N, C-alpha and C positions, 0 to 999 in steps of 0.2 A: 334650345327651348323645347318642352313639351309638345308633341305631335297635337295632344288635346288641346292646347291652346294655341297652336301656332296659327300662321297669317292664312292658311288655306285649309284650317281644321275643318273635317267633314266634307269638303268639297269632293266631286268626282270629276275627274278632269280627263279628257281624251288628248292625247299626243299623237301626230303623226310624224314619220320620219324618225321615231323613238328609239331605233336600235343602237344608234350611236351618235357623237357629235354634239349640235346643240340639241336635239330630240333628246338624247338621254341626260344632258345637264337640266334640261326643263324638267323633265320628269323626277329627275332625283331632287332637285330643289324644291318642287311641290310636295314630294313625300317628305322631305324634312320638316316641312311646314304644315303636314297633316292632310294630306290630300291621297286620295285613293286612284289609281290610273288606268285607263284603257290606251295600251300601247300598239301602234300599228305602223307596220313598216314593210317594204316590199320584199327586202330580205334577198335581193338577186341584183345582178348587175345588167346595165344596158348597153347595148352595142354603139349606141351614138356618144357615148361618155367615155372619156379617157381615162377614167379614173375608176376603180371599184366601188361598188355600193355595199351595204352591209351585208351581212349574214344571219341567219337563224340563231347563231350561237351569240351574236352580239345582241341579239333582241333578248334572249334569255337573260344575258347578262344585266340588260338594264332592269329587267323584272326582278333580277335578284336583289340589285342596289337598291330598288324601292322596298322590296320586303324587307331587307336590312333594318329600314326605319320603321318596321312594324305596320306597314301599309298593304293594300292588296292591290294585286297588279293582272290586268286580263290582257293577253297578249294575242294578236292576231297578225298573220302575215298575209297583207293584202296590198293591191296595187291601187293606191288611190284614183287612178285613171277609170277603176271599174266601178262605177257608183253604186251598182247592185251589190257587188260584194263588199264593199265599204261600208253600204248601209246596215248589211247583215251583220257586221264584225261590231259595229256601233251598238246596233240593237241588243246583240248578244252581252256585250260589255254592260251596258245599261241595265240589261235585266239580271246580271250577276252581282253589280255592285249597288243596283237599288234606284238609280236615278243618274242624271248628268247636270253638272252645275257650270262647266265651261268646256271650250275645245279651244287647243293650241294648234293651229294648221300650219305646221313646221316644215314638212317634208317639201324639198325642191331639189332641182338640178341644174348644173351649169355647163356649158359648152364654151368654148373660146376660138376666134377666128375673127379674120377682116370681114368687112361687108360682103365682098366677093368671093370668099371660099366657105362661108357659112352655107351648109346646105338646107334644102326644103325639109329632110328628116331631122335635122337638128333642130330646126324652127318647130316642126311638128311636137317632137319629144318634150322640149322645153316648156312650150305654151301648154301642153297637154298636162304635163305634172304641176308647173308652177301656179298657172291661173285655173284651168278648167280642173285639175285635182284639188286645188283650193276650194273652188265652188262645189265640189262633189262632197268635200269635208264640212263646208259649212251646212249644205243640204241634208247630209246624214245626222247632223247633231242639232240642228234647228228645231225639228219637232220635239225633242226632248227639253228643249230649253224656253220655248216660248210661253209654256203653261204657267211657268213660276219665275222666269227671268234668268239671267246667267250672263257670261263672259265669252265673247269668241275674240281671240286673239290670233292676227295673222302675221307670219314673221314675212316681213318684205326685205328690204336692203335700202342700202344709202344709195344703190342704183336703182331704187323705186321713186327716187327724187331729184336725180341729177342724170344727165345724159351720158353715164358711163359708157365708154367704148369698149370695141373689140369682143364684146359678148352681148351682141344687140338683141337676141332673142332672150336673153335673161333680163336685161334691162326692160325691154318691152314688157315682159311678163310682170315684173316687180312693180311696173307702173300700173299694170292691168287690175293688180290686187289692192291698189289704193282706191282706185275707182269703186272695186267691188266692196271694199269696206265702206267708204262714205254712203254708197247708196243703202247697203243694208242698215247701216247706222241709222240714217234716217227712217228707213221703214221699220224698224224694230223697237226703235225707242219707246214708243208707245205700250209695248208689251215689257218694258224693263230687259231687255236682252241689250247688252253693250258689244260694240264691235270696235277694236282699233288694230293698228299697224304698228310693228316693230321695225325700226330700221338700223341694223348693226352695219358697222364698217367691217372689213375683212376681219374674219374669227378663224384662228386656226383648229380647222376641223378636216375631214376627208374631201369635203368639196374644193378641190383646189387643182385645177388643171393647170400642167407645168408649161402646156403652151403658151397660157396667156403671158407667163413671165418671160418667155421666149420672145413673144411678139412684141413686148414692151422693151426689152433689152437690146433686141437687134433690129427689129423692122420698124417700129414706131415709138422710139424713146421719146419723142416731143409730147407724147400723150401720159407719161409716165406721172406728171404733175397732178393729173386729175385723180389718181388714185393715192395721192398722199394724205395723210391724217394731220389736221393742224396741232393736235396735240403729239407729245414726242414717243408714239409709239408706231410699230409696224403693223400689228395686229391686236385686237381684243381678244379676251379669254371667252369660252362659252359661257361661264358663270355670269358675266357681265350681262348677258342677253339675258338669262335666265332670271336675274333680279329682276328685270323690266316685267318679264312674263308673270312673275310672282304678285307683282304690284297688280298688273292688270286684271289677273284672276281673282285678286283678294277683294274683300269688300273695301277697303283704303280706297278704291278707285270707282268707287259704287256710282259716282255721278260723272264718271269719264267716257266719252263715248266719240267716235268720229276723229279720234288722236292719232297723229303720224308721231310716234315717240321715237326719238333717235338716240341711238346708243353707239354714237359713230365717230366718236373723238375727233369733232369738227370736220370731217373729210366733205360733209356738204357745204360748209361755208367756203369753199374753194371753187 
């Protein structure tokens, strides 16, 4: 489809955690459908996490993929926990693109451990990134949306709808963004700003601590059924989540707000 008549044609969209994984997938899918992008990522690893985060080269590659579709990409390396730096990055992107129509709060992190081995610092990092960082993203984007309306899409998780164990800070933070979304959806409906959450099952990205699989295989195999999808897949692909994001950014969902949109292969049914 030509970008000029795509489902996101002419929209300017902020995506956090854009350097790889689902964030890159969201950005490229939106670009395919005509959107210009503000791409934000920390591009540095955190000591509390057992897996590496993205690099500046990853963010450059996302921008290249967006530009391959003839769309503009503004990149900023910024930690979403730093609301002042994030706001400055968003303001710069808005100035360069000429406005903002949607924000996709995608950035998130995951630790694994039993309740008694999860540290206070792991709690702080996960909640600060996943919940406070999501709020910071909203706070940076909303001043540009309230005058003409728009869409905020928050990437939660199946763990935001069920009591998924062995990563309690993650589960708590992903439940937290549902409350954030519902509250903002009520508050902002009068100015035509829609706020929705997307709830994926497991997705094959870099956000995958091996210790979680070790815990399920060796220490708590009784909990493994909680993680099983109803449909016959182990994991979804990033594009499956990006298609949901595209719908919520597009005008096709113009009267959809306060929705918890599951793309979970039925994992929350169990």
